[in-house]
C-alpha positions as semicolon CSV with decimal commas, in nm:
position;residue;x (nm);y (nm);z (nm)
1;M;-0,481;-0,591;0,403
2;M;-0,151;-0,585;0,297
3;K;-0,306;-0,486;-0,077
4;K;-0,393;-0,159;0,094
5;I;-0,101;-0,061;0,204
6;I;0,057;-0,091;-0,101
7;D;-0,153;0,084;-0,301
8;Y;-0,132;0,336;-0,059
9;L;0,269;0,363;-0,115
10;L;0,233;0,383;-0,427
11;S;0,013;0,639;-0,442
12;N;0,208;0,873;-0,231
13;D;0,522;0,787;-0,400
14;L;0,677;0,612;-0,112
15;A;0,750;0,266;-0,272
16;E;0,761;0,198;-0,675
17;I;0,683;-0,102;-0,902
18;A;1,062;-0,138;-1,077
19;K;1,014;-0,173;-1,473
20;R;1,283;-0,283;-1,758
21;G;1,139;-0,083;-2,023
22;R;0,792;-0,027;-2,064
23;K;0,761;-0,387;-1,899
24;E;0,653;-0,391;-1,485
25;L;0,896;-0,634;-1,340
26;K;0,773;-0,875;-1,077
27;S;0,962;-0,631;-0,797
28;I;0,873;-0,322;-0,579
29;V;1,110;-0,086;-0,447
30;I;1,026;-0,047;-0,073
31;D;1,324;0,224;0,078
32;S;1,524;0,120;-0,160
33;K;1,539;-0,218;-0,131
34;K;1,389;-0,492;-0,332
35;F;1,121;-0,724;-0,273
36;R;0,919;-0,955;-0,462
37;Y;0,581;-0,909;-0,589
38;N;0,325;-1,036;-0,829
39;K;-0,019;-0,933;-0,784
40;D;-0,225;-1,253;-0,914
41;K;-0,004;-1,446;-0,672
42;P;0,019;-1,431;-0,294
43;I;0,252;-1,214;-0,077
44;S;0,576;-1,348;0,014
45;N;0,638;-1,346;0,373
46;V;0,955;-1,056;0,357
47;L;0,706;-0,845;0,213
48;T;0,406;-0,926;0,462
49;K;0,661;-0,831;0,736
50;K;0,757;-0,491;0,560
51;L;0,433;-0,401;0,510
52;L;0,345;-0,449;0,840
53;T;0,633;-0,221;0,944
54;V;0,432;0,021;0,695
55;K;0,095;-0,003;0,897
56;K;0,236;0,047;1,221
57;A;0,408;0,395;1,122
58;N;0,220;0,737;1,195
59;E;0,183;0,794;0,854
60;Y;-0,006;0,519;0,756
61;R;-0,187;0,533;1,081
62;S;-0,336;0,914;1,016
63;Y;-0,396;0,800;0,688
64;A;-0,618;0,527;0,759
65;L;-0,801;0,707;0,988
66;N;-0,884;1,015;0,759
67;K;-0,982;0,754;0,471
68;A;-1,241;0,561;0,758
69;K;-1,312;0,952;0,857
70;D;-1,450;1,019;0,494
71;A;-1,597;0,679;0,422
72;S;-1,822;0,760;0,731
73;V;-1,922;1,132;0,658
74;K;-1,997;0,953;0,291
75;E;-2,226;0,735;0,516
76;K;-2,433;0,972;0,708
77;S;-2,437;1,219;0,442
78;K;-2,691;0,899;0,249
79;T;-2,889;0,914;0,513
80;Y;-3,006;1,234;0,496
């Protein structure tokens, strides 16, 4: 679930994965704050709390609602 929120933030340029040259570091920057983030390991508690606040924001709620509507429309079009 939290991976979806991170994907949303990265795709909408609300967050970025810190880089040094071409190498991606093990941190993510959200609202100009750095959080430890490694794709292969579990998400830290501090980052989880930040993602929960993002999840409660109206922008993310409308994004999730629109995505769910699109999925249901595709589902209905397959049945007809």
